[in-house]
C-alpha positions, -999 to +999 in steps of 0.1 A: -576-802+773-576-784+810-551-764+825-535-779+860-513-764+885-477-777+891-458-761+921-424-747+911-399-768+926-371-754+949-346-730+930-316-746+944-329-778+925-327-761+895-297-739+899-275-763+892-240-757+880-244-746+844-226-762+819-220-738+787-220-750+754-190-754+737-183-726+708-181-734+668-197-732+639-233-711+646-266-733+648-289-730+619-324-738+640-354-729+617-381-706+622-403-712+593-436-687+604-455-704+577-468-737+560-447-761+539-458-757+504-455-726+479-476-710+451-464-704+419-472-668+424-448-642+413-459-613+434-425-594+428-427-556+442-452-535+442-440-516+411-421-545+390-447-543+365-451-503+359-437-484+332-406-476+350-403-508+368-391-504+407-385-478+424-352-474+446-364-481+481-393-502+473-393-543+493-417-572+498-414-579+536-424-607+563-427-600+597-416-622+623-440-606+652-426-605+690-453-631+699-435-659+679-398-645+680-394-628+708-366-645+737-346-633+767-317-621+747-308-604+714-317-624+682-289-640+666-301-648+626-276-672+613-291-673+581-324-673+557-343-693+539-361-675+501-387-692+482-380-679+446-389-687+410-377-672+373-396-645+359-419-670+340-415-642+309-382-657+307-380-684+279-345-686+275-316-713+282-310-730+315-287-729+338-292-693+345-276-667+367-298-648+392-289-618+411-307-627+449-317-596+463-304-572+491-316-586+524-328-560+553-343-556+588-365-534+599-381-535+638-420-531+636-445-513+655-489-518+654-501-495+626-528-493+601-522-499+568-543-494+538-572-507+562-558-536+579-542-535+614-507-548+615-471-550+622-453-525+602-418-522+595-405-492+609-387-475+580-367-451+603-352-474+622-338-497+595-311-523+610-276-504+600-263-539+584-281-553+552-267-589+534-257-586+496-261-625+484-248-615+451-255-639+423-269-677+424-276-704+398-307-712+388-305-749+369-344-751+359-374-727+360-400-742+391-402-732+426-372-733+449-353-722+481-325-704+484-308-712+519-281-683+530-257-696+558-236-671+576-205-677+592-169-688+592-173-709+558-184-683+536-158-669+514-175-630+515-163-616+547-194-597+549-214-625+555-192-645+579-208-625+609-243-635+621-268-603+622-276-596+659-308-582+658-317-561+697-345-580+716-357-544+728-360-510+711-341-482+726-368-476+755-364-510+765-401-527+753-398-560+734-399-560+696-407-580+667-387-578+633-395-578+599-369-591+569-374-572+543-363-579+503-349-551+483-363-546+449-335-540+426-339-503+411-357-503+376-359-539+375-391-550+352-414-582+354-426-601+323-400-587+299-382-619+294-352-611+320-343-636+341-346-624+370-350-636+408-390-636+421-401-644+455-430-665+459-454-668+487-463-699+512-497-720+505-528-717+523-521-696+553-549-689+575-549-653+603-580-651+628-587-626+647-583-608+671-547-607+656-533-596+625-549-607+591-512-602+576-476-612+580-464-601+544-469-569+520-449-545+496-436-513+507-441-484+472-414-462+476-429-445+450-465-439+465-447-440+497-471-463+513-476-498+529-497-523+511-502-557+532-511-586+516-546-595+517-553-554+516-568-537+485-547-536+457-520-564+471-518-603+467-541-623+486-532-632+526-536-672+518-498-668+510-472-653+530-439-641+517-421-674+515-392-665+542-381-683+567-353-672+596-323-695+605-313-687+646-281-693+662-300-708+692-327-731+703-362-726+683-395-734+697-422-735+669-460-745+671-477-771+644-514-777+642-538-783+613-555-754+626-527-736+603-543-746+568-519-753+543-522-789+527-546-808+551-539-846+556-509-839+528-504-875+512-469-868+507-462-855+546-446-827+535-465-802+551-456-788+586-486-769+593-465-743+609-480-708+599-495-686+617-527-703+619-511-726+647-502-700+665-537-685+667-557-716+662-588-714+677-593-750+682-614-745+712-641-732+693-639-751+661-665-776+651-644-806+646-611-797+668-579-806+657-541-811+668-516-789+683-477-801+689-446-784+696-412-784+681-379-773+694-347-776+675-311-764+683-292-777+653-259-779+664-265-794+695-271-830+682-257-859+701-249-837+730-270-852+756-295-824+759-331-827+775-358-805+762-386-794+785-414-772+769-428-751+799-461-730+799-445-698+812-478-678+817-513-680+810-537-652+793-529-629+761-505-608+782-468-614+773-451-622+808-425-595+814-402-614+840-371-630+833-356-660+855-317-664+851-309-703+851-275-706+845-273-705+810-310-697+803-334-673+804-369-681+814-396-657+804-423-660+828-451-646+852-453-660+882-487-653+890-501-671+860-477-696+856-503-725+873-496-748+843-456-742+841-449-779+843-478-794+828-464-803+792-435-824+811-459-841+835-479-853+803-444-868+793-438-842+766-402-839+774-374-851+755-338-855+741-328-834+710-324-860+683-321-866+644-358-861+628-366-881+600-384-863+572-424-871+566-429-872+604-454-860+626-441-824+615-437-829+580-406-818+563-389-824+530-356-833+542-345-848+575-334-824+607-310-820+632-312-819+670-351-822+672-375-826+699-414-828+690-440-843+707-467-865+692-498-845+676-521-840+706-555-841+698-575-809+709-612-813+709-641-784+705-647-770+740-664-744+753-641-738+784-611-739+761-624-714+735-609-682+735-582-692+762-543-684+758-511-696+769-471-684+765-446-715+759-410-719+757-386-746+760-355-750+783-326-770+771-312-793+800-278-809+804-290-841+831-264-834+860-252-806+849-276-775+844-302-755+820-280-746+789-303-728+766-340-715+762-359-711+727-380-681+721-412-672+738-442-681+719-478-674+720-508-698+716-545-689+715-576-717+716 
């Protein structure tokens, strides 16, 4: 794979009159940042197996870093998907009622905890609003996915409004966010009580330079973070099984370099974990594949065309913004030599239904998706270590740009 030069067309050609997307129910576009399969590993919370049980303020978290979540506007969270099981010690009858933990949000900042350099939730800057989903019914034991969709169809008034996370901190610096599941005070695992227990994803890979973990515990009793993969914490081969739903376009990268279930016979594996973004395929022995998956869940059948663009080469996140009517391109005009390389390769197309078990896996059909083929990436010394930033723009032909995705970092 080589980087090619493409000249930006005259701005007048791009800035056609903007056709605004109609209002209504929010979009529930998925941002997985994890592989598809889940482990039957009940991590619980840092003090869940102690004599006193959970401490008030304990939580388990998953980070969605700036390099994956960041976009040109605030982040409109329309819901979440949480993987869970019923405490294995429970031997009672089913169905059984479970309390879903309170969901909190924290901006993150790079720091060192328990020997690892990772993004950590900023405790003093907790987002003022949290979500309290209430109770659900589990029909049996096993691994399940609880999906919370915020919006007008919710009965609880507190769950009707979306969570709007600021894209920048008080100083104007772009930021990533962590989702935290707050531990129910005093609850204990292994005591035969039917508890909602979060479970992790399977087979995640992490590569340096870059964080070796995106999940962890906060122990309020000891006042310390325990990132997964650090001493005394669960393995980082499983990230907390939490996915975001976003009201807007979402771009994800998928690659067999993410780990997970390789050559999955069931074709469920999505390969969308952290290892897809920092894939190091250029320096691998056998190479692999890479693809781009864009969803704008409530825009199916509306004639939108998706254009994935390479907005900057190199590891530094582009800081310039270019308003294109209904979209905002995040780019660096001095490092955007390959801006239109992907569309020139034929990697553009309409948003349409995605069938399960396709090139990007999934157990169920998905709405309003443009997905590229699996692009073969051979091992190449010239490609090894190269980085780029990719963002998808959504175009209504004949009218103009109507949406833009998150900006993602890819390292070969």
